[in-house]
N, C-alpha and C positions, 0 to 999 in steps of 0.2 A: 171694586165696587160691588160684585156679585158674593164676594165673601164677607163683606161688611153687612150686605143685607140678611144673608143667612145666620151670621153671628148674633145680630140684633135680634132676630126671630127666635133663636135657640135659647136667647138669655132668660125668657119668662119659663122654660122647661125646668122641672127639678133638676138639682145638681147632681143627685143620686136617685136612683129607683131600689126599692126593696126586692123587686122581683126582676129576673131577667128581661130584656126587652128585645123586640124584632124590630128591625127598620126596613121600611118598604120605600124603595127611591122610585118614584114615577116619573118615566121619562128621564132617567137619569143622566143621559148623555155620557160625559167622561167620568160621572160620579163625584162631580165637585161636592154635591150636598152631603153625600156618604162621608166624605174625607172630612168637612167641616163638623159633622155629628161625631166622627171618630176622635177627631181631636178634643171634643168636650168631653166625650164619655169613655174613651179608650176602649179596651175591650172586657173591662171588668164586668159590665153590666149588660152588654150587647151580645146576645146568644146567636145571632144570625142576621144577615143583611140580604134583601131581596131586590135584584135591579132589574128594572122594566125598562126596554129602550128598543125601537124599531131598527136602529142601524146595528149591524153586526160588529163593525171596526169599533164603533164607540162603546158598545157594552163589553167588549173584549178589553177596551182600554181601561173602562170603568173598573172591572173585576181585578186587572192588574193593579190599580191604584189602592183598591179595598185591600187586597192580599199584602201589599206593601206595609200598610199599617198594621194588619192583624193577620198573620199568615195561616194561623191555625182556624180562624172564625168560618163556621160554615156560611157558605155562600150560594146563593141560587140566582141564575140568571134566566130572564124571559125575555126574548128576542121578537117581540111583536108591538104593533101599534096599538094603542088604548083600546079602540073599539074592536079589535080581533081577539082581546083578552076573553077567557072564559072561566067558569068556576073551577075547572079541573086544573087550571095552572096554578091554584092555591092549594092544591091536594098536599099540603105538609103540617107538620107539626106547629101549633101556635103558641107564643108565649102569653102570660097575662097582660103585658103591655106592648103596645105597637106604636111605633112614631112614623107617621106617614110625611115623606118628604115630597111635596110640589114645588120644585125650583124652576121657575121660568116656563112653566108647562100649562097652568089652568087659564092663562090669558089666550091661549091659542084657540083658533077657530076649527081647526081641523079634526076634532073628535066630538063624539056624543057625550055630553056631561050627563044626562040620563043614564045612561049605560054604565059610565064610570061609577056613579053614586049607587046604583043598583048592585054593582059587582062588590063594592064595598060592603054594603049593607047585608050581602047574601054569604059574604066569606069571612068577615072579620069579626070576632068576639072580644068581649073584655074591655080594658082600658084603652083607648084610642086617642093619640095625640095626633092633630093635623098642623102641619107647619107649611103654609102656603106664601112663598115671596116670589114677587115678579118686580119689574121695574114699571113705573108709572108711564103709560104710553098714551092713553086717552079714556074718557070716561066708559066707552064701551069695552075695552078690554078688561078695565077694573071691574065692570059689572060681573063678567065671568067669575071672578074671585067670590064676588059679593053674593051671587046666587048659588055657588057651591056652598059657603058657609051657611047661608039662610036656610037652605034645605034642611041641615042637621039642626040648627036653632029653632026651626019650626016644627020639626017631627021627632025630636029626642028631648024628653024632659030633662035628661041628665048633661044637657049641653052648657058647658062654661067656657065663657069667652076669656083667653089669657091676653090677647093683644090684637088690636086692629088700628093700624095706623097707616096713612097715606103722605109721602110728601113729594111735591112735585117741583117742578124747576120754575115755578112762578115766584116772582120777587115778593108776593104778599102770603106766599106760604112759609111755613116755620121751616127754619134752616134744620139739615138733618147733618150732611156729610159733604165733603169734597175731596179730591186728591190730596191736597196739602193738609186738610184736617187729619185725615186717616194715617199719612206717613210722618206728618210732623208732632201729630198729638196736640196740636193747638187751633185756634181759630182766628189767627192774626192774618186774616185776608190781605192781601196786596203786598205782603212782605217777601214774597216769593216770585220768582221770574215766571212762573207757570200760572200765576193767579193774581193778575194785575187789576182785573175788573171786579168791584164789590160794592156793597152799600150795606146799610143798616139791617138789611135781610139776608145778608151772607153773599157767598160767591155766585158769580154768574155761571159758573161751571159745576155748580152744586148737583149732587147725585139724586136720582129719586127711588122711590122704593113703594110698594104696595104689600103690606104684611097681614096675614090673617094667621093667628094660632088659637086654636080652640082645643076643647077635650069633650069626648062623648063615650060613655059606655054603651057597647053595642050586645044585643043578645044573641045567643045562637039561633041562627035561622037557615041552617045549612043542613042539606039533605045528606044524612050520615052515611047512606049508600055510596054517595060520590065521593064523601070524604071521610072516610072512617077514623082517621087519626087527628080529627080537628081537635078534639077535646085534650087538655092538658092533663 
């Protein structure tokens, strides 16, 4: 389910980039979103990955997973909670394109969204893609993703929406996917022992997702004395 959400979100990103790209995996856990991205792009375009995660055990596992895909790729790990991140944590050479992965993280309550947005706007420049993917839990959780995207939409003239979709378990909602659809490759619900209950709206075990994918160009707004290597 988690992999399918990420794959559907990444589908709207370009298949290739003319410039090298950086990936920042915010709240990376064991690096699942980074791995799905590496499956899409390989190491041809990706010049570095930045993993951010408060659990030392999880971030070490994420680093091992990414290195398994691309052993020679530069990798930076930041073992901190989102609210403890500072501008100095991003004292690195940046590429022309950055993909920000927010996988099952923006709908959490235990962080300051204002701090996160300020940090991004103060440290990131150039072409930035935001891939935000979470399960649908309730409207309040979904609003966390909505408000994050809305900030950039309202405050950046370069904002471009690439994908905005929500699928719930409601029988009146559009069917997206379920276990059998993903593994069997069809939507013939009821023909498998694990999927007996269904109707014209789809499987009663259908999966949920909230996907927001958008692009903005961020201008340099960083103190060069703090980060002298910011410019490419």
